[in-house]
N, C-alpha and C positions, 0 to 999 in steps of 0.2 A: 297431465296438469301438474303433478307434483315435481317432475323433471323441469318444467317450465319455471314454477316458483322458485326451486331451487337455483336455476339459473340467473334469475333476476335478483334473488339474496345475493348470491355470490357476485354479481356485477357490482351491485351497491355497495357490498363491504369493500370489495377492491377499490372501488373509486373514493371511497371515504378514507381508505388507507393512504392514498396517493395525494389526499389532500391536508393530511397530518404535515405538520412542520418537521424538519429534519435537524436534531440537534447539531450545532456546529462544534468543529473539534477546537479544543484549546490548545493553543501553542504554548507549552511550559515555558520554553526560555526563545523567545523571538530574537535577541541578541547573539544566539551561538553562533559560531563560525561554521560557515560552510563551505564543503570541500567537493572536488570533483574527483572521483576515482579513476586514475590512469587506465585507459582501456575501455572504459565505461562511459566517455563522455556523453554519449547519446541519452544515457539515463539523466543528466543533468547534475546539477549540485544537490548534495544532501547535508543535512546537520551531521557535524562531526560525530555527536554520540550515536547516530544511527550507524554510520560507517564503521565505528568502532564495535557496536554491537555485532554487526552483520560479519565483521571480521572474526570476532570470539566464536559465533554461531558456526562458520564455515573453516573455522581454524586456518586462516591465511592472513598473510601480510597484505593489507590493503594498496600499500603503496607499491607493491611489487609482485603483482599478480602474472604468473608465468604461464599456467597451463591453463588448457581450455575448460578444464573443470573448475579451476579457482575462479575463473571468469564467469561461466554460466552458474556457479552456486552464489557467488556474491551478488551478481545481477538479479539472481531469483529473489535472495533476501531483501536487497534494496527496493524492488518493485513491490513486493508483499509487505515492506513498511511503509508504502506511499499511501 
């Protein structure tokens, strides 16, 4: 009986959590320039500040990614920032 009540309570709490509104993200600078990183066109355009941040984090030149490691680390960062 306790297990059934616990399962029902858990279901109710989970359903209520799904009904709560999700706060929207605020775009800090909607007019910021968008760029596409060469070699990562499939990721799409990103804000220049995001690209420069990822380049600094990965210690790469985003305009000239030469190695697979450079491409993979830049791709990972850009996807995480999305």
